[in-house]
Residue frames as qw, qx, qy, qz and C-alpha x, y, z in Angstrom:
[[0.651, 0.618, 0.378, 0.228, 135.28, 98.58, 125.43],
 [0.479, -0.148, 0.165, 0.849, 137.98, 100.60, 123.71],
 [0.213, 0.761, 0.261, -0.555, 136.74, 104.15, 123.02],
 [0.652, 0.643, 0.302, 0.264, 136.45, 105.27, 119.38],
 [0.483, -0.369, 0.142, 0.781, 139.43, 107.26, 118.17],
 [0.369, 0.893, 0.255, -0.041, 139.46, 110.43, 116.10],
 [0.527, -0.298, 0.276, 0.746, 142.09, 112.08, 113.95],
 [0.242, 0.658, -0.066, -0.710, 142.10, 115.04, 111.53],
 [0.154, 0.349, -0.752, -0.538, 142.96, 112.70, 108.64],
 [0.194, -0.123, -0.956, -0.184, 140.59, 109.82, 109.31],
 [0.509, -0.404, -0.134, -0.748, 137.83, 111.43, 111.39],
 [0.694, -0.338, 0.448, -0.451, 135.95, 109.25, 113.86],
 [0.497, 0.344, -0.786, -0.127, 137.44, 105.75, 113.75],
 [0.761, -0.340, 0.314, -0.455, 135.31, 103.30, 115.78],
 [0.219, -0.275, 0.935, 0.044, 136.32, 99.74, 116.43],
 [0.319, -0.091, -0.803, -0.495, 134.32, 97.04, 114.57],
 [0.209, -0.445, -0.839, 0.233, 132.17, 96.17, 117.62],
 [0.018, 0.485, 0.287, -0.826, 131.41, 99.87, 118.16],
 [0.230, 0.181, -0.476, -0.830, 130.50, 100.38, 114.52],
 [0.292, -0.246, -0.890, -0.248, 128.20, 97.38, 114.69],
 [0.152, -0.499, -0.688, 0.504, 126.56, 98.67, 117.88],
 [0.092, 0.397, 0.012, -0.913, 126.04, 102.15, 116.40],
 [0.286, 0.030, -0.670, -0.685, 124.47, 100.72, 113.29],
 [0.265, -0.361, -0.894, 0.028, 122.16, 98.49, 115.34],
 [0.057, -0.502, -0.482, 0.716, 121.03, 101.46, 117.44],
 [0.184, 0.296, -0.262, -0.900, 120.31, 103.49, 114.30],
 [0.319, -0.071, -0.801, -0.502, 118.36, 100.72, 112.59],
 [0.301, -0.439, -0.832, 0.154, 116.29, 100.05, 115.69],
 [0.020, 0.155, 0.225, -0.962, 115.32, 103.70, 116.12],
 [0.404, 0.499, 0.598, -0.480, 111.67, 104.75, 115.90],
 [0.369, 0.609, -0.252, -0.655, 112.11, 106.09, 112.38],
 [0.316, 0.328, -0.824, -0.335, 112.78, 102.59, 111.06],
 [0.266, 0.026, 0.893, -0.363, 110.02, 100.69, 112.83],
 [0.638, 0.248, -0.141, -0.715, 107.47, 100.57, 110.01],
 [0.754, -0.040, 0.638, -0.151, 106.02, 97.06, 109.82],
 [0.783, 0.602, 0.115, -0.104, 106.03, 97.13, 106.03],
 [0.417, 0.784, -0.438, 0.138, 109.77, 97.73, 105.98],
 [0.694, -0.572, 0.423, -0.110, 110.83, 95.27, 108.65],
 [0.935, 0.131, 0.255, 0.211, 112.17, 92.74, 106.15],
 [0.512, 0.756, -0.103, 0.394, 114.24, 95.41, 104.39],
 [0.267, -0.832, 0.375, -0.308, 115.66, 96.65, 107.68],
 [0.863, -0.339, 0.375, -0.014, 116.49, 93.12, 108.76],
 [0.864, 0.379, 0.126, 0.308, 118.28, 92.39, 105.51],
 [0.267, 0.847, -0.209, 0.410, 120.27, 95.63, 105.62],
 [0.488, -0.735, 0.404, -0.242, 121.28, 95.06, 109.22],
 [0.941, -0.119, 0.303, 0.087, 122.30, 91.48, 108.53],
 [0.760, 0.525, 0.042, 0.380, 124.43, 92.35, 105.51],
 [0.111, 0.845, -0.265, 0.452, 126.06, 95.41, 107.01],
 [0.685, -0.625, 0.327, -0.183, 126.59, 93.63, 110.31],
 [0.953, 0.048, 0.185, 0.233, 128.47, 90.86, 108.54],
 [0.566, 0.663, -0.072, 0.485, 130.64, 93.34, 106.69],
 [0.199, -0.840, 0.289, -0.413, 131.41, 95.37, 109.80],
 [0.849, -0.439, 0.292, -0.045, 132.19, 92.24, 111.78],
 [0.905, 0.294, 0.069, 0.301, 134.56, 91.18, 109.03],
 [0.220, 0.881, -0.249, 0.336, 136.74, 94.21, 109.51],
 [0.568, -0.692, 0.419, -0.154, 138.11, 92.71, 112.69],
 [0.855, -0.116, 0.478, 0.164, 139.54, 89.76, 110.77],
 [0.664, 0.721, 0.105, 0.168, 141.08, 91.62, 107.84],
 [0.401, -0.811, 0.291, 0.312, 144.48, 92.41, 109.30],
 [0.450, -0.307, 0.671, 0.504, 146.29, 90.47, 106.58],
 [0.555, 0.607, 0.567, 0.053, 143.80, 91.16, 103.79],
 [0.434, 0.312, 0.317, 0.784, 144.45, 93.26, 100.72],
 [0.016, -0.363, -0.239, 0.901, 143.94, 97.01, 101.25],
 [0.267, -0.011, -0.515, -0.814, 141.88, 97.03, 98.04],
 [0.392, -0.366, -0.834, -0.134, 139.48, 94.49, 99.53],
 [0.236, -0.457, -0.564, 0.645, 139.11, 96.53, 102.70],
 [0.090, 0.235, -0.099, -0.963, 138.37, 99.68, 100.68],
 [0.340, -0.153, -0.699, -0.610, 135.75, 97.84, 98.62],
 [0.366, -0.453, -0.796, 0.162, 134.01, 96.54, 101.74],
 [0.137, -0.410, -0.334, 0.837, 134.05, 100.01, 103.23],
 [0.194, 0.082, -0.361, -0.909, 132.46, 101.41, 100.07],
 [0.372, -0.324, -0.813, -0.310, 129.71, 98.78, 100.25],
 [0.297, -0.500, -0.648, 0.491, 128.95, 99.74, 103.85],
 [0.031, -0.324, -0.040, 0.945, 128.93, 103.42, 102.92],
 [0.251, -0.095, -0.605, -0.749, 126.60, 102.80, 99.98],
 [0.363, -0.451, -0.815, -0.028, 124.16, 100.94, 102.21],
 [0.249, -0.506, -0.467, 0.681, 124.21, 103.70, 104.81],
 [0.021, 0.303, -0.139, -0.942, 123.87, 106.55, 102.31],
 [0.322, -0.006, -0.606, -0.728, 121.37, 105.00, 99.86],
 [0.415, -0.321, -0.841, -0.131, 119.26, 102.43, 101.70],
 [0.263, -0.401, -0.658, 0.580, 118.72, 103.98, 105.12],
 [0.136, 0.223, 0.048, -0.964, 117.49, 107.40, 103.95],
 [0.430, -0.101, -0.629, -0.640, 114.96, 105.60, 101.73],
 [0.419, -0.346, -0.825, 0.156, 113.79, 103.54, 104.69],
 [0.115, -0.332, -0.434, 0.829, 113.42, 106.70, 106.76],
 [0.275, 0.113, -0.236, -0.925, 111.38, 108.47, 104.05],
 [0.484, -0.176, -0.752, -0.412, 109.15, 105.45, 103.44],
 [0.320, -0.315, -0.783, 0.431, 108.59, 105.04, 107.17],
 [0.081, 0.312, 0.268, -0.908, 107.30, 108.62, 107.48],
 [0.371, 0.072, -0.464, -0.801, 105.19, 108.27, 104.32],
 [0.490, -0.203, -0.825, -0.196, 103.54, 105.13, 105.70],
 [0.059, -0.036, 0.603, -0.794, 102.25, 106.87, 108.80],
 [0.153, 0.466, 0.841, -0.227, 98.68, 106.45, 110.01],
 [0.040, 0.501, 0.505, 0.702, 95.89, 108.11, 108.03],
 [0.053, 0.008, 0.367, -0.929, 94.17, 111.10, 109.51],
 [0.328, 0.446, 0.700, -0.452, 90.48, 111.68, 110.21],
 [0.314, 0.518, 0.658, 0.448, 88.03, 112.07, 107.36],
 [0.055, -0.925, -0.329, -0.182, 86.55, 115.29, 108.72],
 [0.558, 0.074, -0.172, 0.809, 89.23, 117.96, 108.88],
 [0.110, -0.192, 0.072, -0.973, 86.84, 120.92, 109.28],
 [0.050, -0.349, -0.897, 0.265, 84.10, 120.13, 111.77],
 [0.209, 0.445, 0.250, -0.834, 82.16, 123.33, 110.95],
 [0.331, 0.197, -0.586, -0.713, 81.19, 122.12, 107.45],
 [0.704, 0.084, 0.475, -0.522, 77.82, 120.40, 107.27],
 [0.554, 0.108, 0.799, 0.207, 76.92, 117.34, 105.22],
 [0.469, 0.791, 0.382, -0.090, 74.82, 119.50, 102.88],
 [0.075, 0.904, -0.316, -0.278, 77.79, 121.78, 102.18],
 [0.407, -0.367, 0.788, 0.281, 80.02, 118.77, 101.52],
 [0.579, 0.420, 0.693, 0.089, 77.47, 117.47, 99.00],
 [0.338, 0.922, 0.102, -0.160, 77.36, 120.84, 97.25],
 [0.145, -0.768, 0.553, 0.290, 81.15, 120.93, 97.13],
 [0.526, -0.082, 0.819, 0.213, 81.26, 117.40, 95.72],
 [0.545, 0.656, 0.521, -0.009, 78.66, 118.19, 93.06],
 [0.195, 0.947, -0.142, -0.214, 80.50, 121.34, 92.02],
 [0.314, -0.577, 0.702, 0.277, 83.83, 119.47, 91.89],
 [0.601, 0.196, 0.759, 0.152, 82.28, 116.75, 89.69],
 [0.462, 0.835, 0.289, -0.078, 80.86, 119.34, 87.26],
 [0.087, 0.920, -0.352, -0.145, 84.29, 120.98, 87.05],
 [0.888, 0.309, -0.329, 0.087, 85.91, 117.56, 86.47],
 [0.016, -0.599, 0.664, -0.448, 87.84, 117.76, 89.74],
 [0.823, -0.170, -0.476, -0.260, 87.11, 114.12, 90.48],
 [0.494, 0.067, -0.666, 0.555, 89.59, 113.81, 93.34],
 [0.145, -0.113, 0.367, -0.912, 87.81, 116.56, 95.27],
 [0.682, -0.144, -0.274, -0.663, 84.45, 115.03, 94.40],
 [0.736, -0.084, -0.666, 0.086, 85.49, 111.71, 95.92],
 [0.320, 0.036, -0.597, 0.735, 86.85, 113.29, 99.10],
 [0.288, -0.093, 0.201, -0.932, 83.91, 115.62, 99.68],
 [0.723, -0.149, -0.437, -0.513, 81.34, 112.91, 98.93],
 [0.669, -0.133, -0.685, 0.254, 82.86, 110.58, 101.49],
 [0.128, 0.034, -0.461, 0.877, 83.10, 113.44, 103.97],
 [0.508, -0.189, -0.139, -0.829, 79.41, 114.08, 103.36],
 [0.758, -0.193, -0.605, -0.149, 78.71, 110.47, 104.32],
 [0.514, -0.088, -0.621, 0.584, 80.76, 110.69, 107.52],
 [0.069, -0.086, 0.246, -0.963, 79.33, 114.07, 108.51],
 [0.606, -0.217, -0.325, -0.693, 75.76, 113.00, 107.78],
 [0.734, -0.209, -0.645, 0.046, 76.15, 109.84, 109.85],
 [0.330, -0.045, -0.530, 0.780, 77.55, 111.88, 112.72],
 [0.284, -0.127, 0.034, -0.950, 74.65, 114.33, 112.51],
 [0.747, -0.190, -0.383, -0.510, 72.21, 111.40, 112.57],
 [0.525, -0.530, 0.573, -0.339, 74.01, 109.85, 115.57],
 [0.981, 0.161, -0.008, -0.105, 74.82, 106.75, 113.51],
 [0.729, 0.356, -0.321, 0.489, 78.58, 107.28, 113.73],
 [0.593, -0.737, -0.250, 0.208, 79.70, 107.83, 117.30],
 [0.486, -0.602, 0.193, 0.604, 83.19, 109.18, 116.60],
 [0.596, 0.725, 0.289, 0.188, 82.66, 110.89, 113.25],
 [0.052, 0.975, -0.215, -0.016, 85.12, 113.77, 113.96],
 [0.318, -0.682, 0.653, 0.090, 88.03, 111.44, 114.74],
 [0.862, 0.118, 0.493, -0.017, 87.29, 108.49, 112.46],
 [0.121, -0.379, 0.678, 0.619, 89.49, 107.52, 109.55],
 [0.570, 0.209, -0.411, -0.680, 87.83, 106.44, 106.32],
 [0.516, 0.026, -0.852, -0.087, 88.10, 102.75, 107.13],
 [0.035, -0.137, -0.763, 0.631, 87.01, 103.22, 110.74],
 [0.438, 0.229, 0.127, -0.860, 83.94, 105.08, 109.53],
 [0.609, 0.163, -0.581, -0.515, 83.07, 102.46, 106.92],
 [0.377, -0.015, -0.908, 0.181, 83.46, 99.59, 109.39],
 [0.107, 0.172, 0.616, -0.761, 81.36, 101.37, 111.99],
 [0.511, 0.245, -0.043, -0.823, 78.56, 101.89, 109.46],
 [0.324, 0.105, -0.887, -0.312, 78.39, 98.28, 108.24],
 [0.008, -0.282, -0.901, 0.329, 76.07, 97.11, 111.08],
 [0.284, 0.508, 0.308, -0.753, 73.74, 100.01, 110.26],
 [0.618, 0.587, -0.176, -0.492, 73.84, 99.44, 106.49],
 [0.652, -0.246, 0.704, 0.138, 74.82, 95.79, 105.96],
 [0.726, 0.543, 0.415, 0.081, 73.63, 95.75, 102.33],
 [0.348, 0.921, -0.125, 0.121, 76.11, 98.51, 101.55],
 [0.721, -0.590, 0.271, 0.242, 79.12, 96.93, 103.28],
 [0.753, 0.137, 0.358, 0.535, 81.12, 96.22, 100.12],
 [0.309, 0.776, 0.218, 0.505, 80.50, 99.66, 98.66],
 [0.387, -0.918, 0.072, -0.057, 81.41, 101.37, 101.92],
 [0.768, -0.388, 0.326, 0.393, 84.71, 99.48, 101.99],
 [0.616, 0.401, 0.357, 0.576, 85.45, 100.39, 98.37],
 [0.039, 0.927, 0.144, 0.343, 84.63, 104.04, 99.03],
 [0.565, -0.793, 0.185, 0.131, 86.97, 104.08, 102.02],
 [0.769, -0.074, 0.374, 0.513, 89.73, 102.50, 99.93],
 [0.425, 0.663, 0.311, 0.531, 89.19, 105.10, 97.24],
 [0.231, -0.964, -0.032, -0.126, 89.23, 107.95, 99.76],
 [0.665, -0.608, 0.305, 0.307, 92.58, 106.78, 101.16],
 [0.715, 0.200, 0.409, 0.531, 94.02, 106.18, 97.68],
 [0.254, 0.810, 0.232, 0.475, 93.15, 109.72, 96.62],
 [0.338, -0.929, 0.027, -0.150, 93.86, 111.51, 99.89],
 [0.572, -0.685, 0.433, 0.129, 97.05, 109.72, 100.96],
 [0.752, 0.001, 0.549, 0.364, 98.17, 107.71, 97.95],
 [0.091, 0.623, -0.252, -0.735, 97.83, 110.63, 95.52],
 [0.279, 0.153, 0.861, 0.397, 96.06, 108.44, 92.97],
 [0.280, 0.086, -0.182, -0.939, 93.73, 110.28, 90.60],
 [0.447, 0.318, 0.760, -0.350, 90.05, 109.38, 90.67],
 [0.072, 0.197, 0.712, 0.670, 87.87, 108.90, 87.61],
 [0.410, -0.154, -0.100, -0.893, 84.48, 110.38, 86.87],
 [0.717, -0.218, -0.595, -0.290, 82.85, 106.98, 87.43],
 [0.527, -0.144, -0.665, 0.509, 84.54, 106.57, 90.81],
 [0.035, -0.012, 0.279, -0.960, 83.49, 110.03, 91.95],
 [0.556, -0.161, -0.308, -0.755, 79.94, 109.39, 90.75],
 [0.663, -0.184, -0.726, 0.002, 79.84, 106.06, 92.61],
 [0.306, -0.150, -0.603, 0.722, 80.70, 107.69, 95.96],
 [0.273, -0.029, 0.030, -0.961, 78.08, 110.38, 95.32],
 [0.656, -0.166, -0.534, -0.507, 75.47, 107.70, 94.57],
 [0.550, -0.168, -0.749, 0.329, 76.45, 105.81, 97.72],
 [0.042, -0.061, -0.406, 0.911, 75.93, 108.95, 99.78],
 [0.483, -0.064, -0.195, -0.851, 72.48, 109.51, 98.22],
 [0.682, -0.152, -0.678, -0.227, 71.46, 105.88, 98.81],
 [0.407, -0.134, -0.711, 0.557, 72.56, 105.92, 102.43],
 [0.185, -0.006, 0.211, -0.960, 70.48, 109.04, 103.01],
 [0.645, -0.034, -0.276, -0.712, 67.44, 107.29, 101.59],
 [0.650, -0.028, -0.759, -0.002, 68.07, 103.96, 103.36],
 [0.650, -0.656, 0.051, -0.380, 66.63, 103.21, 106.75],
 [0.179, 0.536, -0.777, 0.276, 69.49, 102.12, 109.04],
 [0.742, -0.246, -0.623, -0.012, 69.38, 98.87, 110.96],
 [0.346, -0.712, 0.304, -0.530, 68.94, 99.71, 114.62],
 [0.272, 0.242, -0.882, 0.300, 70.71, 97.62, 117.22],
 [0.665, -0.459, -0.484, -0.336, 68.19, 95.47, 119.05],
 [0.324, -0.617, 0.480, -0.533, 68.12, 95.82, 122.80],
 [0.289, 0.119, -0.941, 0.131, 69.10, 92.55, 124.58],
 [0.578, -0.479, -0.565, -0.343, 66.13, 90.76, 126.16],
 [0.606, -0.373, -0.535, 0.456, 67.76, 90.76, 129.59],
 [0.222, -0.070, -0.150, 0.961, 67.97, 94.58, 129.46],
 [0.262, -0.467, -0.482, -0.694, 64.30, 95.13, 128.69],
 [0.289, -0.254, 0.468, -0.796, 62.21, 96.53, 131.55],
 [0.136, -0.219, -0.965, 0.053, 59.97, 94.00, 133.32]]
């Protein structure tokens, strides 16, 4: 392959195959591997790849046409790819519900109640759900409470509280929407998570039955 040339006037001047290879390597980097953006990446690569490939067949084309194609490629590289990179980082995995393992469930409930009285409904939602996760960990009903995300915690609690499955899922969705989606919570939503916490405290969990073959003879 012919090496890319460089000059003070034109800078780095790769051949069309080299430009296409460089673009492919960039688009397939780890920063652009978000599943939600795969269709956008594929479209960008397809369009830019076609344009770059076309440069090799433009020897007799109008210089104006070549400049326009170059501007299109530049616009895609400057405008689309940085957006893909930012969105890819923003769509990273959610962190654990419990960020401070020294705080007890009772303290989380007090914090949630105080936040609700002060109309800080976002904090009320977060601390109420943290109270649920911490309480379940303290009661040995949630095995990995310190490392669980909101949805992992809600799914793990469904077998213990099957009648509350839908509300646990909604509370987890709300936690993620507030914590990671920066969506404001309402007073009703904050009150619902607080009520769910209170009900789970007062509800007897379903214990997993021991298989018959494991019972002592």
